[in-house]
C-alpha positions as CSV (number, residue, x, y, z in Angstrom):
1,M,-8.6,-26.8,19.4
2,A,-8.7,-23.5,17.3
3,T,-9.4,-20.4,19.0
4,R,-11.9,-17.5,18.4
5,A,-8.2,-15.6,17.7
6,D,-6.9,-18.4,15.1
7,W,-9.6,-18.1,12.7
8,L,-9.8,-14.1,12.7
9,L,-6.1,-14.4,12.2
10,A,-6.3,-17.3,9.6
11,L,-9.6,-16.1,8.0
12,P,-7.7,-13.4,6.1
13,L,-4.9,-16.1,4.3
14,L,-7.6,-18.7,3.7
15,L,-10.5,-16.9,2.1
16,P,-8.4,-15.7,-0.7
17,L,-6.2,-18.8,-0.5
18,L,-9.2,-21.1,-1.4
19,A,-10.4,-18.3,-4.0
20,C,-6.8,-18.6,-6.2
21,A,-7.6,-22.1,-6.0
22,A,-10.7,-22.5,-6.7
23,T,-10.8,-19.9,-10.0
24,A,-8.0,-21.3,-11.2
25,A,-9.4,-25.2,-11.5
26,L,-12.5,-22.8,-13.1
27,Q,-10.9,-21.3,-16.2
28,S,-13.6,-21.9,-18.6
29,R,-16.5,-21.2,-16.1
30,R,-16.1,-17.3,-16.3
31,D,-19.7,-16.8,-14.3
32,L,-18.6,-19.1,-11.8
33,Q,-14.8,-17.2,-11.3
34,R,-17.1,-14.3,-11.2
35,G,-19.0,-15.5,-8.1
36,I,-16.2,-16.8,-6.1
37,T,-14.5,-13.6,-6.3
38,A,-17.7,-11.4,-5.4
39,V,-18.6,-13.9,-2.3
40,T,-14.3,-13.9,-1.3
41,A,-14.5,-9.9,-1.4
42,V,-17.4,-9.9,1.0
43,G,-15.9,-12.5,3.3
44,L,-12.3,-10.7,3.5
45,L,-14.4,-7.5,4.1
46,L,-16.6,-9.2,6.7
47,A,-13.5,-11.2,8.5
48,S,-11.1,-8.1,8.4
49,A,-13.9,-6.0,10.3
50,A,-14.1,-8.5,12.8
51,L,-10.4,-9.0,13.1
52,V,-9.9,-5.0,13.7
53,A,-13.1,-4.6,16.0
54,E,-11.5,-8.4,17.8
55,V,-8.0,-6.2,18.3
56,I,-9.8,-2.5,19.3
57,A,-11.4,-4.7,22.3
58,R,-8.5,-6.8,23.3
59,G,-5.8,-5.2,22.0
60,V,-2.4,-7.1,20.4
61,I,-3.5,-11.0,19.7
62,A,-1.4,-13.5,18.4
63,S,-1.9,-17.0,17.1
64,Q,0.6,-20.0,16.9
65,M,-0.2,-22.1,13.7
66,G,0.1,-25.6,14.6
67,Q,0.2,-25.4,18.1
68,W,3.9,-24.8,17.8
69,P,4.8,-22.3,20.6
70,A,6.8,-19.1,19.9
71,P,9.4,-19.1,18.7
72,F,9.3,-22.4,17.2
73,G,6.7,-22.0,15.0
74,I,4.3,-19.4,12.5
75,T,3.3,-17.2,14.5
76,L,0.4,-14.7,12.8
77,V,-0.4,-11.8,15.0
78,A,-1.9,-8.6,14.3
79,D,-2.0,-5.1,16.2
80,L,-4.3,-2.1,15.0
81,F,-1.6,-1.4,12.5
82,A,-1.8,-4.9,11.1
83,A,-5.4,-5.5,11.4
84,S,-6.1,-1.8,9.6
85,M,-3.9,-2.8,6.9
86,V,-5.3,-6.4,6.6
87,A,-8.9,-4.2,6.5
88,I,-8.0,-1.7,3.4
89,T,-6.9,-4.9,1.7
90,A,-9.6,-6.3,1.6
91,L,-11.6,-2.9,0.6
92,M,-8.8,-2.7,-2.6
93,Y,-9.6,-6.3,-3.3
94,A,-13.3,-5.7,-3.4
95,A,-13.5,-1.9,-5.3
96,T,-10.6,-3.4,-8.0
97,A,-12.5,-6.8,-8.7
98,L,-15.8,-4.5,-9.0
99,Y,-14.5,-2.2,-11.0
100,A,-12.7,-4.9,-13.5
101,R,-16.6,-6.3,-14.7
102,G,-16.5,-3.2,-16.7
103,D,-12.4,-2.7,-17.8
104,T,-11.7,-4.4,-21.7
105,D,-8.6,-5.1,-20.9
106,V,-9.5,-7.1,-17.9
107,L,-12.8,-9.1,-19.3
108,E,-9.9,-10.4,-22.4
109,N,-8.1,-12.0,-19.8
110,E,-10.7,-12.8,-16.7
111,A,-9.4,-16.1,-16.8
112,L,-6.0,-15.3,-15.4
113,W,-7.1,-12.4,-13.5
114,H,-9.4,-14.2,-10.7
115,P,-6.6,-16.3,-9.7
116,L,-4.3,-14.0,-9.7
117,L,-5.9,-10.9,-7.7
118,A,-6.6,-14.0,-5.2
119,A,-3.4,-14.5,-4.7
120,L,-1.8,-10.8,-4.6
121,A,-4.6,-10.7,-1.7
122,L,-3.1,-13.8,-0.4
123,G,0.4,-12.8,0.0
124,V,-0.4,-8.7,0.6
125,G,-2.3,-9.9,3.9
126,G,0.4,-12.4,4.8
127,A,2.8,-10.1,4.9
128,F,0.7,-8.1,7.1
129,L,0.2,-10.9,10.1
130,A,3.6,-12.3,9.4
131,G,5.0,-12.9,12.9
132,D,8.8,-13.9,11.8
133,L,11.3,-12.5,9.3
134,F,11.4,-15.8,7.3
135,N,7.8,-16.1,6.4
136,L,7.4,-12.2,5.8
137,Y,10.2,-13.4,3.0
138,V,7.6,-16.2,2.0
139,W,4.7,-13.7,1.5
140,F,6.7,-11.4,-0.6
141,E,8.0,-14.2,-2.9
142,V,3.8,-14.5,-3.2
143,M,3.2,-11.2,-3.8
144,L,5.9,-11.3,-6.2
145,I,4.5,-14.2,-8.4
146,A,1.3,-12.9,-8.5
147,S,2.1,-9.0,-9.2
148,F,3.9,-10.7,-11.9
149,G,2.0,-12.8,-13.4
150,L,-1.2,-9.3,-13.1
151,I,1.4,-6.8,-14.7
152,V,1.7,-8.6,-17.8
153,L,-2.5,-9.2,-18.4
154,G,-2.8,-7.8,-21.8
155,G,0.1,-9.5,-23.4
156,G,1.4,-6.2,-25.1
157,R,5.1,-5.0,-25.8
158,E,4.7,-1.9,-23.1
159,Q,3.4,-4.8,-20.3
160,L,6.4,-6.9,-20.6
161,D,8.8,-4.6,-20.4
162,G,7.4,-3.5,-17.9
163,A,7.3,-6.6,-16.1
164,V,11.0,-7.4,-16.8
165,K,11.7,-4.0,-15.1
166,Y,9.4,-4.4,-12.1
167,A,10.6,-8.3,-11.3
168,M,14.7,-7.7,-11.4
169,L,14.6,-5.3,-9.1
170,N,11.8,-7.0,-6.6
171,L,14.1,-9.9,-7.1
172,L,17.3,-8.1,-6.4
173,A,15.5,-6.6,-3.3
174,T,13.9,-9.7,-2.5
175,T,17.4,-11.6,-2.1
176,V,19.1,-8.9,-0.7
177,F,16.2,-9.7,2.4
178,L,16.8,-13.4,2.7
179,I,20.2,-13.1,3.0
180,S,20.1,-10.4,5.9
181,V,17.5,-13.0,7.8
182,G,19.8,-15.5,7.7
183,M,22.5,-13.2,8.9
184,M,20.1,-12.0,11.4
185,Y,19.4,-15.7,12.5
186,G,22.9,-16.0,13.1
187,L,23.3,-13.5,15.4
188,T,19.8,-14.1,17.4
189,G,19.8,-17.4,16.8
190,T,15.5,-16.5,16.3
191,L,13.8,-15.7,13.3
192,N,10.5,-14.5,15.2
193,L,10.2,-10.7,15.8
194,A,8.9,-10.2,19.4
195,D,11.9,-13.2,20.4
196,M,14.2,-11.4,18.5
197,A,13.4,-7.7,20.0
198,R,14.5,-9.4,23.5
199,R,17.5,-10.8,22.0
200,I,19.2,-8.0,20.3
201,P,19.7,-5.5,23.5
202,E,21.9,-8.2,24.7
203,I,23.7,-8.8,21.4
204,E,27.5,-7.7,22.5
205,N,28.2,-6.3,18.6
206,Q,25.8,-3.9,17.9
207,G,27.8,-2.8,15.2
208,A,26.9,-6.3,13.1
209,V,23.3,-5.8,14.1
210,A,23.4,-2.5,12.8
211,A,25.1,-3.7,9.5
212,V,22.3,-6.5,9.6
213,A,19.3,-4.0,10.2
214,F,21.2,-1.8,7.1
215,L,20.9,-4.6,4.6
216,M,16.4,-5.2,5.8
217,L,16.1,-1.4,5.6
218,A,17.7,-1.2,1.9
219,A,15.9,-4.5,0.9
220,F,12.4,-3.3,2.2
221,G,13.3,0.4,0.9
222,A,13.7,-0.9,-2.6
223,K,10.0,-2.5,-2.4
224,A,8.7,0.7,-0.7
225,A,10.4,2.3,-3.8
226,V,12.0,5.2,-1.7
227,F,15.1,7.8,-2.8
228,P,17.4,6.6,-4.7
229,L,15.5,2.7,-4.9
230,F,12.6,4.1,-6.6
231,F,13.4,4.0,-10.5
232,W,11.7,0.8,-10.8
233,L,8.0,2.0,-10.2
234,P,7.8,4.9,-12.8
235,A,9.4,2.5,-15.3
236,S,6.3,0.0,-14.8
237,Y,3.2,0.6,-12.9
238,H,2.3,3.3,-16.0
239,T,2.2,-0.4,-18.0
240,A,-0.3,-2.3,-16.1
241,I,-3.9,-2.4,-17.1
242,A,-6.0,0.1,-14.9
243,P,-7.1,-1.9,-12.0
244,V,-4.0,-3.7,-12.0
245,A,-2.2,-0.2,-11.4
246,A,-4.8,0.8,-9.1
247,I,-4.1,-2.2,-6.3
248,F,-0.4,-2.3,-7.4
249,A,-0.5,1.7,-6.1
250,A,-2.7,1.0,-3.4
251,L,-0.8,-2.1,-1.9
252,L,2.5,-2.8,-3.0
253,T,4.9,-0.2,-1.8
254,K,2.3,0.0,1.4
255,V,4.0,-3.3,2.6
256,G,7.2,-2.1,2.3
257,V,6.8,0.7,4.4
258,Y,4.8,-1.8,6.6
259,A,8.0,-3.5,7.0
260,L,10.3,-0.4,7.3
261,I,8.0,0.5,10.2
262,R,8.2,-2.9,11.9
263,I,11.9,-3.3,11.8
264,V,12.7,0.2,12.9
265,T,10.3,0.0,15.9
266,L,10.6,-3.8,16.9
267,L,14.1,-4.2,16.3
268,L,15.8,-0.8,16.4
269,P,13.8,1.6,19.2
270,E,17.0,2.7,21.1
271,G,20.5,2.8,20.7
272,H,21.2,3.4,16.9
273,A,21.5,6.9,16.5
274,W,22.1,5.8,12.8
275,V,18.6,5.5,11.9
276,A,17.0,9.0,12.3
277,P,19.4,10.6,9.8
278,L,19.5,8.4,7.3
279,M,15.5,8.1,7.3
280,W,15.7,12.1,7.6
281,F,17.3,11.9,3.9
282,L,15.6,9.5,2.7
283,A,12.2,11.2,3.1
284,A,13.5,14.1,2.0
285,G,14.8,12.7,-1.1
286,T,11.7,10.6,-2.1
287,M,9.4,13.7,-1.0
288,V,11.8,15.6,-4.1
289,V,12.5,13.1,-6.4
290,G,8.6,12.2,-6.8
291,V,7.3,15.4,-6.6
292,L,9.8,16.9,-9.7
293,G,9.1,13.6,-11.7
294,A,5.7,14.2,-11.6
295,A,5.6,17.9,-12.2
296,A,7.8,16.7,-15.2
297,H,5.5,14.6,-17.2
298,W,2.4,14.9,-19.2
299,E,0.9,11.4,-19.1
300,I,-1.1,10.5,-16.1
301,R,-0.1,7.4,-15.5
302,R,3.6,8.6,-14.8
303,I,2.6,11.6,-13.5
304,L,0.6,9.4,-10.6
305,S,3.1,6.8,-10.6
306,F,5.9,9.4,-9.6
307,H,3.4,10.5,-6.9
308,I,3.0,7.3,-5.4
309,I,7.3,8.2,-4.5
310,S,6.6,11.2,-3.5
311,Q,3.8,10.3,-1.0
312,I,5.6,7.2,0.3
313,G,8.5,10.2,1.5
314,Y,5.7,11.5,4.0
315,M,5.4,7.9,5.5
316,I,9.5,7.7,5.9
317,V,9.2,11.2,8.0
318,G,6.7,9.2,10.6
319,I,9.5,6.7,10.9
320,A,12.0,9.1,11.2
321,I,10.7,11.0,13.9
322,A,9.4,7.7,15.3
323,T,7.3,9.7,18.1
324,P,3.8,8.2,18.9
325,L,2.5,11.1,17.4
326,A,4.5,10.5,14.2
327,L,4.2,6.8,14.1
328,A,0.2,7.9,13.9
329,G,0.9,10.7,11.4
330,A,2.5,7.4,9.7
331,V,-0.4,4.7,9.8
332,L,-3.0,7.6,9.2
333,Y,-1.3,8.7,5.7
334,M,-1.1,5.0,4.9
335,L,-4.9,4.4,5.0
336,H,-5.5,7.5,3.2
337,H,-3.1,7.0,0.4
338,I,-4.2,3.7,-0.3
339,V,-7.8,4.7,-0.7
340,V,-6.9,8.1,-2.8
341,K,-3.8,6.6,-4.9
342,A,-6.3,3.7,-5.8
343,N,-9.2,5.9,-7.1
344,L,-7.0,8.1,-8.9
345,F,-5.7,5.3,-10.8
346,L,-9.2,4.3,-11.5
347,V,-10.3,7.4,-12.5
348,A,-7.2,7.6,-15.0
349,G,-8.3,4.4,-16.5
350,V,-12.5,5.9,-17.0
351,I,-10.5,8.9,-18.9
352,R,-8.6,6.7,-20.7
353,R,-11.8,5.1,-22.0
354,A,-13.4,8.8,-22.4
355,G,-10.9,10.3,-24.0
356,G,-9.0,7.4,-25.9
357,T,-5.9,8.4,-24.4
358,F,-3.2,9.0,-21.6
359,S,-2.0,11.7,-22.8
360,L,-2.7,15.4,-21.8
361,A,-1.0,16.5,-24.9
362,T,-4.5,14.9,-27.0
363,L,-7.0,14.6,-24.3
364,G,-9.4,17.5,-23.4
365,G,-13.7,18.9,-23.0
366,L,-14.3,15.6,-20.4
367,W,-16.0,18.3,-17.9
368,R,-18.1,18.9,-20.7
369,R,-19.2,15.6,-21.4
370,D,-18.9,14.3,-18.4
371,P,-19.1,16.4,-15.1
372,W,-19.5,13.5,-13.0
373,L,-15.8,12.2,-14.2
374,G,-14.5,15.5,-13.3
375,L,-16.0,15.5,-10.0
376,L,-14.9,12.3,-8.9
377,F,-11.6,12.7,-10.2
378,A,-11.2,16.5,-8.3
379,I,-11.7,14.6,-4.6
380,P,-8.8,12.3,-4.9
381,A,-6.9,14.8,-6.5
382,L,-7.6,17.2,-3.8
383,S,-7.0,15.0,-0.9
384,L,-3.2,13.7,-2.3
385,A,-2.5,17.8,-2.8
386,G,-3.6,18.1,1.3
387,I,-6.2,20.4,0.0
388,P,-9.1,20.1,3.3
389,P,-11.8,18.2,3.9
390,F,-10.3,16.0,2.7
391,S,-8.1,13.2,4.6
392,G,-5.1,13.9,2.9
393,F,-5.2,17.3,5.0
394,W,-5.4,15.5,8.4
395,A,-2.5,13.0,7.5
396,K,-0.8,15.6,6.4
397,L,-1.2,17.7,9.6
398,F,-0.3,14.9,11.7
399,V,3.1,14.4,9.6
400,L,3.8,18.2,9.8
401,K,3.0,18.8,13.4
402,S,5.1,15.6,14.8
403,G,7.9,17.0,12.4
404,F,7.7,20.7,14.0
405,D,7.2,19.2,17.4
406,A,10.6,17.1,16.9
407,G,12.1,20.8,15.4
408,W,12.8,18.9,12.4
409,Y,12.1,22.7,10.5
410,V,13.6,21.5,6.9
411,L,12.1,18.5,6.6
412,A,8.6,19.7,7.2
413,G,9.3,22.6,5.2
414,I,10.1,20.0,2.7
415,A,7.3,18.1,2.7
416,L,5.0,21.5,2.7
417,A,6.9,22.5,-0.7
418,T,6.2,18.8,-1.6
419,G,2.0,18.9,-0.9
420,I,1.9,22.2,-2.9
421,L,3.5,21.3,-6.5
422,T,1.4,18.0,-5.9
423,L,-1.6,20.4,-6.3
424,Y,0.1,22.0,-9.5
425,S,0.3,18.7,-10.9
426,M,-3.3,17.7,-10.0
427,L,-4.1,20.9,-11.6
428,K,-2.3,20.0,-14.8
429,I,-4.4,17.2,-15.0
430,W,-7.7,18.9,-14.4
431,M,-7.0,22.2,-17.0
432,E,-5.2,19.6,-20.0
433,A,-8.0,16.8,-19.7
434,F,-11.0,18.4,-18.6
435,W,-11.2,22.4,-18.8
436,K,-9.2,23.0,-22.3
437,E,-11.3,21.8,-25.0
438,V,-10.8,18.9,-27.4
439,P,-7.5,19.2,-29.4
440,E,-8.6,20.0,-33.2
441,G,-8.6,16.9,-35.0
442,T,-8.9,14.3,-32.3
443,P,-12.1,12.1,-33.1
444,E,-14.6,12.5,-30.0
445,L,-15.4,8.6,-28.8
446,P,-18.6,7.8,-27.8
447,P,-19.8,8.4,-24.0
448,I,-19.3,5.6,-21.7
449,T,-23.2,4.6,-21.0
450,G,-25.5,1.7,-19.5
451,A,-24.1,-1.3,-17.1
452,T,-20.2,-0.7,-17.7
453,R,-20.3,3.0,-16.4
454,W,-22.0,1.9,-13.4
455,L,-19.7,-0.6,-12.8
456,L,-16.7,1.4,-13.6
457,L,-17.8,4.6,-11.5
458,A,-19.5,3.0,-8.6
459,P,-16.1,1.8,-7.0
460,V,-14.3,5.0,-7.4
461,A,-18.0,6.8,-6.2
462,G,-17.2,4.6,-3.0
463,L,-13.7,5.1,-2.7
464,G,-14.3,8.8,-2.9
465,L,-17.3,8.9,-0.6
466,I,-14.6,7.2,1.8
467,T,-11.8,10.1,0.9
468,I,-14.6,12.6,2.4
469,T,-15.7,10.8,5.5
470,I,-12.5,10.5,6.4
471,G,-11.8,15.0,5.8
472,L,-15.6,15.2,7.7
473,W,-15.6,12.7,9.8
474,T,-11.9,12.6,11.4
475,E,-12.1,12.1,14.7
476,P,-12.9,8.3,15.3
477,F,-10.2,7.9,12.5
478,A,-7.6,9.8,14.4
479,A,-8.0,8.4,17.2
480,F,-6.9,5.0,16.1
481,A,-4.4,6.5,14.5
482,L,-3.1,7.5,17.5
483,A,-3.7,4.4,19.7
484,A,-2.3,2.1,16.4
485,G,1.2,4.7,17.1
486,E,1.3,4.2,20.9
487,Q,0.8,0.4,20.6
488,L,3.9,0.7,17.7
489,A,6.3,3.1,20.1
490,S,6.1,0.5,22.8
491,R,6.6,-2.7,22.1
492,E,5.6,-4.4,25.2
493,A,2.0,-5.4,23.9
494,Y,3.5,-6.8,20.7
495,I,6.1,-9.1,22.2
496,T,3.7,-10.1,25.3
497,A,1.1,-11.0,23.0
498,V,3.4,-13.2,21.0
499,M,5.7,-14.5,23.8
500,G,3.4,-14.2,26.6
501,V,6.3,-12.5,29.0
502,I,8.9,-9.9,28.5
503,R,12.3,-11.1,29.7
504,P,14.5,-7.8,31.3
């Protein structure tokens, strides 16, 4: 008989699955599609909040689908980290669904938007809750199919070009991941992550384990857009329409980071000294390449795309150091970045509606025309740069403190310099789009008014309020991140929840 934990783990997947099927069947009824998406958004928020509350109260929870005992069946498992990522996925689903109601690019392709958005939420949520490697691969495939459909919405040449680049690299990374899954199964005789964590220390040939783990890290690193496997992201994300780019920026690379954290903390916690230097190199390269790319560009979407890459570097710092504090910093940084980066892409969409373009060279005068839009841009922009009192300050502080505590002064210095150049990029957008005068000969578009304005700005304001709340009321979020870091650093609770016992 299904338990409370079974339902709490299944609902974040069942709701978007049903929404995807229903909205796909009702493509000629836009009113019903919108209603289903709205109900699903509320349901996901409630279900994910209940899941987080359950994990806080009980610790790590797991469910064996079909009553097949681990490691033979499909396992869903949630610790504080996974539960928080499911909750933030629900928030992104709701925010982008509301914004899309006022976005003309979505309204022209609304019949496909609703089922594809639900399918993406299904794939992302499944990846966060997957307790075995093969089902993690399956959820990656669901994500890839849905994201390919979303990126081509609009049907223009630019979207198709970006979709091809996006799909080719991700298909390659997924293939490498599947090969590594087969090899790891050959070494351990299991696909269940908790069972694999118990068996890996018993394998005599640890060199083979390291080789397979390296393949996995390469596959997940490509999906996370870490250096030097980042090139697909700035070549594709800037082509997507605003709400699609927002949810991509928020979630897709974070699934890759999430998988990296799981592999390093569960399967490679000790005995593999090569992991930390590799992660040091990846973190430094990712921060530097991303922030320099952003500083060099003068198109808003490209700047924001490169900053996805640079900010991933901060999360990799936490994985490299792998202390409870460093892992807590990675968790807090992920949660902060998801909110902020989605918000910036949504604001970019409004800027394009107000100014007619994403190019900074032809934008100007937006502060005079719409000061509220300027304020709503400033909040996530300053948070991305790590300026107090916004969420980005505390997230960066966690990461930097863990770096200094570990004696990684050079990497901490690179992180500080990256923050300064991030501030430069955000100020560049502010000065060019909002503060300077409208370039001569540029036509002035009519202001965004009425219901459309509220639909576009309400989710932007809501996400901005979350950023301010984390910045000013930091203690509960910091405590949550620290508890999540402790769980990640110590594997026992995860393994016990899934397997029931721990072998010596």
